KOLGU-501732 format. One record per residue: residue in three letters; residue number from 1; y, x, z of N, C-alpha, C in turn. Coordinates in Angstrom, 1 decimal. Each point is the difference from the previous one (the first is absolute). Example, Ala and Ser with C-alpha at 12.3 -4.5 7.8 and 13.67 -1.06 7.14 Angstrom:
+------+-----+--------+--------+--------+--------+--------+--------+--------+--------+--------+
| rest |  nr |    n.v |    n.u |    n.w |   ca.v |   ca.u |   ca.w |    c.v |    c.u |    c.w |
+------+-----+--------+--------+--------+--------+--------+--------+--------+--------+--------+
|  ALA |   1 |   -5.7 |   13.2 |    7.8 |    1.2 |   -0.9 |    0.0 |    1.2 |    0.9 |    0.0 |
|  SER |   2 |    1.1 |   -0.4 |   -0.7 |    1.1 |    0.9 |    0.0 |    1.1 |   -0.8 |    0.8 |
+------+-----+--------+--------+--------+--------+--------+--------+--------+--------+--------+
END
This chain:
+------+-----+--------+--------+--------+--------+--------+--------+--------+--------+--------+
| rest |  nr |    n.v |    n.u |    n.w |   ca.v |   ca.u |   ca.w |    c.v |    c.u |    c.w |
+------+-----+--------+--------+--------+--------+--------+--------+--------+--------+--------+
|  MET |   1 |    2.4 |  -12.7 |    9.9 |    0.8 |    1.2 |   -0.1 |    1.4 |   -0.3 |    0.3 |
|  ASN |   2 |    0.9 |    0.5 |   -0.9 |    1.4 |   -0.3 |    0.3 |    0.5 |   -1.2 |   -0.7 |
|  ASP |   3 |    1.3 |   -0.3 |    0.1 |    0.6 |   -1.2 |   -0.5 |    0.0 |   -0.1 |   -1.5 |
|  SER |   4 |    0.1 |    1.2 |   -0.7 |    0.1 |   -0.1 |   -1.5 |   -1.4 |    0.1 |   -0.6 |
|  SER |   5 |   -0.1 |   -0.8 |   -1.0 |   -1.3 |    0.0 |   -0.7 |   -0.1 |    1.2 |   -0.9 |
|  PRO |   6 |   -1.3 |    0.5 |   -0.1 |   -0.2 |    1.2 |   -0.9 |    0.3 |   -0.4 |   -1.4 |
|  PRO |   7 |    0.4 |    1.0 |   -0.8 |    0.3 |   -0.2 |   -1.4 |   -1.4 |   -0.3 |   -0.7 |
|  LEU |   8 |    0.1 |   -0.8 |   -1.0 |   -1.2 |   -0.5 |   -0.7 |   -0.4 |    1.1 |   -1.0 |
|  THR |   9 |    0.9 |    0.9 |   -0.4 |   -0.3 |    1.0 |   -1.0 |   -0.8 |    1.1 |    0.7 |
|  HIS |  10 |   -1.2 |    0.3 |   -0.5 |   -0.8 |    1.0 |    0.5 |    0.4 |    1.4 |   -0.6 |
|  PHE |  11 |    0.1 |    0.0 |   -1.3 |    0.4 |    1.2 |   -0.7 |    1.0 |   -0.3 |   -1.1 |
|  ASP |  12 |    1.2 |    0.5 |    0.2 |    1.1 |   -0.2 |   -1.0 |   -0.1 |    1.1 |   -1.1 |
|  LYS |  13 |   -0.9 |   -0.2 |   -0.9 |   -0.2 |    0.9 |   -1.1 |    1.3 |    0.3 |   -0.8 |
|  GLU |  14 |    0.8 |   -1.0 |   -0.3 |    1.2 |    0.2 |   -0.7 |    1.0 |    0.9 |    0.7 |
|  LYS |  15 |    0.1 |   -0.2 |    1.3 |    1.0 |    0.7 |    0.9 |   -0.5 |    1.5 |    0.0 |
|  LEU |  16 |   -1.3 |    0.2 |    0.1 |   -0.4 |    1.4 |    0.0 |    0.2 |    0.6 |   -1.4 |
|  LYS |  17 |   -0.3 |   -0.7 |   -1.1 |    0.3 |    0.6 |   -1.3 |    1.4 |    0.3 |   -0.2 |
|  SER |  18 |    0.9 |   -0.9 |    0.5 |    1.5 |    0.3 |   -0.1 |    0.4 |    1.2 |    0.8 |
|  ARG |  19 |   -0.6 |    0.2 |    1.1 |    0.3 |    1.1 |    0.9 |   -0.4 |    1.3 |   -0.7 |
|  ILE |  20 |   -1.0 |    0.0 |   -0.9 |   -0.5 |    1.3 |   -0.6 |    0.5 |    0.0 |   -1.5 |
|  GLY |  21 |    1.0 |   -0.7 |   -0.3 |    0.6 |    0.0 |   -1.3 |   -0.8 |   -0.6 |   -1.1 |
|  ASN |  22 |   -0.8 |   -1.0 |    0.3 |   -0.9 |   -0.7 |   -0.9 |   -0.8 |    1.0 |   -0.9 |
|  ASN |  23 |   -0.4 |    1.1 |    0.6 |   -0.8 |    1.0 |   -0.7 |   -1.5 |   -0.4 |    0.2 |
|  GLU |  24 |   -0.6 |   -0.4 |   -1.1 |   -1.4 |   -0.5 |    0.2 |   -1.0 |    1.1 |    0.4 |
|  ALA |  25 |    0.1 |    1.2 |   -0.5 |   -0.9 |    1.0 |    0.3 |    0.2 |    0.4 |    1.5 |
|  LEU |  26 |    1.2 |    0.1 |    0.5 |    0.2 |    0.2 |    1.4 |   -0.5 |   -1.1 |    0.8 |
|  TYR |  27 |    0.2 |   -1.3 |   -0.4 |   -0.5 |   -1.1 |    0.7 |   -1.5 |    0.1 |    0.2 |
|  GLN |  28 |   -0.8 |    0.3 |   -1.1 |   -1.4 |    0.1 |    0.1 |   -0.4 |    1.1 |    1.0 |
|  GLN |  29 |    0.7 |    1.1 |    0.0 |   -0.3 |    1.1 |    1.0 |    0.3 |   -0.5 |    1.4 |
|  PHE |  30 |    1.1 |   -0.8 |    0.2 |    0.3 |   -0.6 |    1.3 |   -1.0 |   -0.9 |    0.5 |
|  ILE |  31 |   -0.6 |   -0.8 |   -1.0 |   -1.0 |   -1.0 |    0.4 |   -1.2 |    0.8 |    0.6 |
|  THR |  32 |   -0.4 |    1.0 |   -0.6 |   -1.1 |    0.9 |    0.5 |    0.3 |    0.5 |    1.4 |
|  LEU |  33 |    1.2 |    0.5 |    0.1 |    0.4 |    0.4 |    1.3 |    0.0 |   -1.1 |    1.1 |
|  LEU |  34 |    0.5 |   -1.2 |   -0.4 |   -0.1 |   -1.1 |    0.9 |   -1.3 |   -0.4 |    0.5 |
|  LEU |  35 |   -1.0 |    0.0 |   -1.0 |   -1.4 |   -0.3 |    0.4 |   -0.6 |    1.0 |    0.9 |
|  ASN |  36 |    0.3 |    1.3 |   -0.3 |   -0.4 |    1.1 |    0.9 |    0.6 |   -0.2 |    1.4 |
|  THR |  37 |    1.2 |   -0.4 |    0.1 |    0.7 |   -0.1 |    1.3 |   -0.5 |   -1.2 |    0.7 |
|  LEU |  38 |   -0.3 |   -1.1 |   -0.7 |   -0.6 |   -1.2 |    0.7 |   -1.4 |    0.3 |    0.5 |
|  ASN |  39 |   -0.8 |    0.7 |   -0.7 |   -1.3 |    0.4 |    0.4 |   -0.1 |    1.1 |    1.0 |
|  GLY |  40 |    1.0 |    0.9 |    0.0 |    0.0 |    1.1 |    0.9 |    0.9 |   -0.1 |    1.2 |
|  GLN |  41 |    1.2 |    0.4 |   -0.2 |    1.0 |    0.1 |    1.1 |    0.2 |   -1.4 |    0.7 |
|  ILE |  42 |    0.2 |   -1.0 |   -0.7 |    0.2 |   -1.3 |    0.6 |   -1.2 |   -0.5 |    0.8 |
|  SER |  43 |   -1.2 |    0.2 |   -0.6 |   -1.2 |   -0.4 |    0.7 |   -0.1 |    0.8 |    1.3 |
|  THR |  44 |    0.3 |    1.3 |    0.0 |   -0.1 |    0.8 |    1.2 |    1.0 |   -0.5 |    1.0 |
|  MET |  45 |    1.2 |   -0.4 |   -0.4 |    1.0 |   -0.5 |    0.9 |   -0.4 |   -1.3 |    0.6 |
|  LEU |  46 |   -0.7 |   -0.8 |   -0.7 |   -0.5 |   -1.3 |    0.5 |   -1.0 |    0.2 |    1.1 |
|  ILE |  47 |   -0.8 |    1.1 |   -0.1 |   -0.9 |    0.3 |    1.1 |    0.7 |    0.5 |    1.2 |
|  GLU |  48 |    1.1 |    0.8 |   -0.3 |    0.9 |    0.5 |    1.2 |    0.6 |   -1.2 |    0.7 |
|  ILE |  49 |    0.4 |   -1.0 |   -0.8 |    0.7 |   -1.2 |    0.7 |   -1.1 |   -0.8 |    0.8 |
|  LYS |  50 |   -1.2 |   -0.1 |   -0.6 |   -1.0 |   -0.7 |    0.8 |   -0.3 |    0.7 |    1.3 |
|  GLU |  51 |   -0.1 |    1.3 |   -0.1 |   -0.3 |    0.8 |    1.2 |    1.2 |   -0.1 |    1.0 |
|  ALA |  52 |    1.2 |    0.0 |   -0.5 |    1.2 |    0.0 |    0.8 |    0.1 |   -1.4 |    0.7 |
|  ILE |  53 |   -0.4 |   -1.0 |   -0.6 |    0.0 |   -1.4 |    0.6 |   -1.1 |    0.1 |    1.2 |
|  ALA |  54 |   -1.2 |    0.5 |   -0.3 |   -1.1 |    0.0 |    0.9 |    0.4 |    0.8 |    1.3 |
|  THR |  55 |    0.7 |    1.1 |   -0.2 |    0.4 |    0.9 |    1.1 |    1.4 |   -0.2 |    0.5 |
|  GLU |  56 |    0.7 |   -1.0 |   -0.5 |    1.3 |   -0.4 |    0.4 |    1.0 |    1.2 |   -0.2 |
|  ASN |  57 |   -0.2 |    0.7 |   -1.1 |    0.9 |    1.2 |   -0.3 |    1.1 |   -0.6 |   -0.9 |
|  PHE |  58 |    1.0 |   -0.5 |    0.5 |    1.0 |   -0.7 |   -0.8 |    0.9 |    0.9 |   -0.8 |
|  VAL |  59 |    0.1 |    1.3 |    0.4 |    0.8 |    1.0 |   -0.7 |   -0.8 |    0.2 |   -1.3 |
|  GLN |  60 |   -1.3 |    0.2 |    0.0 |   -0.8 |    0.3 |   -1.2 |    0.0 |   -1.3 |   -0.8 |
|  LEU |  61 |   -0.1 |   -1.1 |    0.6 |    0.0 |   -1.3 |   -0.8 |    1.3 |   -0.1 |   -0.8 |
|  HIS |  62 |    1.1 |    0.2 |    0.6 |    1.3 |   -0.1 |   -0.7 |    0.2 |    1.1 |   -1.0 |
|  THR |  63 |   -0.5 |    1.2 |    0.3 |    0.1 |    1.1 |   -1.0 |   -0.8 |   -0.2 |   -1.2 |
|  SER |  64 |   -1.2 |   -0.4 |    0.1 |   -0.9 |   -0.3 |   -1.1 |    0.5 |   -1.2 |   -0.8 |
|  ALA |  65 |    0.5 |   -1.0 |    0.6 |    0.5 |   -1.2 |   -0.7 |    1.3 |    0.4 |   -0.8 |
|  HIS |  66 |    0.8 |    0.9 |    0.6 |    1.2 |    0.5 |   -0.7 |   -0.4 |    0.8 |   -1.2 |
|  LYS |  67 |   -1.0 |    0.8 |    0.1 |   -0.4 |    0.8 |   -1.2 |   -0.5 |   -0.9 |   -1.1 |
|  ILE |  68 |   -0.8 |   -1.0 |    0.3 |   -0.5 |   -0.9 |   -1.0 |    1.2 |   -0.8 |   -0.6 |
|  LYS |  69 |    0.9 |   -0.4 |    0.8 |    1.2 |   -0.7 |   -0.5 |    0.7 |    0.8 |   -1.0 |
|  GLY |  70 |    0.2 |    1.3 |    0.3 |    0.7 |    0.9 |   -0.9 |   -0.7 |    0.1 |   -1.4 |
|  ILE |  71 |   -1.3 |    0.1 |    0.1 |   -0.8 |    0.1 |   -1.3 |    0.1 |   -1.3 |   -0.7 |
|  ALA |  72 |   -0.1 |   -1.1 |    0.7 |    0.1 |   -1.4 |   -0.6 |    1.4 |   -0.2 |   -0.7 |
|  LEU |  73 |    1.0 |    0.4 |    0.7 |    1.4 |   -0.2 |   -0.6 |    0.1 |    0.8 |   -1.3 |
|  SER |  74 |   -0.4 |    1.3 |    0.1 |    0.1 |    0.8 |   -1.3 |   -0.9 |   -0.4 |   -1.1 |
|  SER |  75 |   -1.1 |   -0.7 |    0.4 |   -1.0 |   -0.5 |   -1.0 |    0.3 |   -1.4 |   -0.5 |
|  SER |  76 |    1.0 |   -0.7 |    0.5 |    0.3 |   -1.3 |   -0.4 |   -1.1 |   -1.0 |    0.5 |
|  PHE |  77 |   -0.6 |    0.3 |    1.1 |   -1.0 |   -0.9 |    0.7 |    0.8 |   -0.8 |    1.0 |
|  GLN |  78 |    0.6 |   -1.1 |   -0.5 |    1.0 |   -0.7 |    0.9 |   -0.7 |   -0.7 |    1.2 |
|  ARG |  79 |   -1.1 |   -0.6 |   -0.2 |   -0.6 |   -0.7 |    1.1 |   -0.5 |    1.0 |    1.0 |
|  LEU |  80 |   -0.6 |    1.1 |   -0.4 |   -0.5 |    1.0 |    0.9 |    1.1 |    0.6 |    0.8 |
|  ALA |  81 |    1.1 |    0.2 |   -0.7 |    1.2 |    0.6 |    0.7 |    0.5 |   -1.0 |    1.1 |
|  HIS |  82 |    0.0 |   -1.3 |   -0.3 |    0.4 |   -1.0 |    1.0 |   -1.0 |    0.0 |    1.2 |
|  LEU |  83 |   -1.2 |    0.0 |   -0.3 |   -1.0 |   -0.1 |    1.1 |    0.0 |    1.2 |    0.9 |
|  THR |  84 |    0.1 |    1.2 |   -0.6 |    0.0 |    1.2 |    0.8 |    1.4 |    0.2 |    0.7 |
|  SER |  85 |    1.0 |   -0.5 |   -0.5 |    1.3 |   -0.1 |    0.7 |   -0.1 |   -0.9 |    1.2 |
|  THR |  86 |   -0.7 |   -1.1 |   -0.1 |   -0.2 |   -0.9 |    1.1 |   -0.8 |    0.8 |    1.1 |
|  LEU |  87 |   -1.0 |    0.7 |   -0.4 |   -0.8 |    0.7 |    1.0 |    0.8 |    1.2 |    0.6 |
|  GLU |  88 |    0.7 |    0.7 |   -0.8 |    0.8 |    1.1 |    0.5 |    1.1 |   -0.4 |    1.0 |
|  HIS |  89 |    0.6 |   -1.2 |   -0.2 |    1.1 |   -0.4 |    0.9 |   -0.5 |   -1.0 |    1.1 |
|  THR |  90 |   -1.3 |   -0.3 |    0.1 |   -0.4 |   -1.0 |    1.0 |    0.1 |    0.6 |    1.4 |
|  THR |  91 |    0.4 |   -0.9 |    0.9 |    0.1 |    0.4 |    1.4 |   -1.1 |   -0.7 |    0.7 |
|  ASP |  92 |   -0.8 |   -0.8 |   -0.7 |   -1.1 |   -0.8 |    0.6 |   -1.2 |    0.9 |    0.1 |
|  ASN |  93 |   -0.5 |    0.2 |    1.2 |   -1.1 |    0.9 |    0.2 |   -1.3 |   -0.8 |    0.2 |
|  ASN |  94 |    0.0 |   -1.3 |   -0.4 |   -1.2 |   -0.9 |    0.0 |   -1.0 |    0.5 |   -1.0 |
|  LYS |  95 |   -1.2 |    0.4 |    0.5 |   -1.0 |    0.5 |   -0.9 |   -0.4 |   -0.9 |   -1.2 |
|  GLU |  96 |   -0.1 |   -1.3 |    0.4 |   -0.4 |   -1.0 |   -1.1 |    1.0 |   -0.1 |   -1.0 |
|  TYR |  97 |    1.3 |    0.1 |    0.3 |    1.1 |   -0.1 |   -0.9 |    0.0 |    1.2 |   -0.9 |
|  LEU |  98 |   -0.1 |    1.2 |    0.6 |   -0.1 |    1.3 |   -0.7 |   -1.2 |    0.0 |   -1.0 |
|  ASP |  99 |   -1.1 |   -0.4 |    0.5 |   -1.2 |   -0.1 |   -0.8 |    0.2 |   -0.9 |   -1.2 |
|  GLN | 100 |    0.7 |   -1.1 |    0.2 |    0.3 |   -0.9 |   -1.2 |    0.8 |    0.6 |   -1.0 |
|  ILE | 101 |    1.1 |    0.7 |    0.4 |    0.8 |    0.7 |   -0.9 |   -0.8 |    1.1 |   -0.7 |
|  LEU | 102 |   -0.8 |    0.7 |    0.7 |   -0.8 |    1.1 |   -0.7 |   -0.9 |   -0.7 |   -1.0 |
|  ASN | 103 |   -0.6 |   -1.1 |    0.4 |   -0.9 |   -0.7 |   -1.0 |    0.8 |   -0.4 |   -1.2 |
|  ASP | 104 |    1.2 |   -0.5 |    0.1 |    0.8 |   -0.4 |   -1.1 |    0.3 |    1.3 |   -0.9 |
|  ILE | 105 |    0.4 |    1.1 |    0.7 |    0.3 |    1.2 |   -0.8 |   -1.3 |    0.5 |   -0.7 |
|  THR | 106 |   -1.1 |    0.0 |    0.6 |   -1.2 |    0.4 |   -0.6 |   -0.4 |   -0.8 |   -1.2 |
|  ALA | 107 |    0.2 |   -1.3 |    0.2 |   -0.3 |   -0.9 |   -1.2 |    0.9 |    0.2 |   -1.1 |
|  GLU | 108 |    1.3 |    0.3 |    0.3 |    1.0 |    0.3 |   -1.0 |   -0.4 |    1.3 |   -0.8 |
|  VAL | 109 |   -0.4 |    1.0 |    0.8 |   -0.4 |    1.3 |   -0.7 |   -1.2 |   -0.2 |   -0.9 |
|  THR | 110 |   -1.0 |   -0.8 |    0.5 |   -1.1 |   -0.3 |   -0.8 |    0.4 |   -0.7 |   -1.3 |
|  LEU | 111 |    0.9 |   -1.0 |    0.1 |    0.5 |   -0.7 |   -1.2 |    0.7 |    0.9 |   -0.9 |
|  LEU | 112 |    0.9 |    0.9 |    0.5 |    0.7 |    0.9 |   -0.8 |   -0.9 |    0.9 |   -0.8 |
|  LYS | 113 |   -1.1 |    0.4 |    0.6 |   -0.9 |    0.9 |   -0.8 |   -0.5 |   -0.7 |   -1.2 |
|  THR | 114 |   -0.2 |   -1.3 |    0.0 |   -0.4 |   -0.7 |   -1.2 |    1.1 |   -0.3 |   -0.9 |
|  ILE | 115 |    1.2 |   -0.2 |    0.5 |    1.2 |   -0.3 |   -0.9 |    0.4 |    1.2 |   -0.7 |
|  VAL | 116 |    0.0 |    1.2 |    0.6 |    0.5 |    1.2 |   -0.6 |   -1.0 |    0.6 |   -0.9 |
|  ALA | 117 |   -1.3 |   -0.2 |    0.2 |   -1.1 |    0.6 |   -0.8 |    0.1 |   -0.5 |   -1.4 |
+------+-----+--------+--------+--------+--------+--------+--------+--------+--------+--------+
END
């Protein structure tokens, strides 16, 4: 990927809690929303990215990666934000390289589903 290593923190729970004023009830609601987003919107965007790589539609690739990055940043998914930022900003159109980043992102989303649950 790029020169910087991805952050090791998958989900910064404390950062998220701080962002919502350490309100436990709101946090629990947010967790439900995050799971729904991981299973719905993000999963759909991963399919869009896969299709974009296959069809060499780099505008769609960068747009979908940017959307996931925004969700990841607001959800304190640090590693996912890093990975999608890498994909969003890549100028490398090598299919194997793009597939590897997509595999890393997909694995991260799968892991987050278990961490957040």
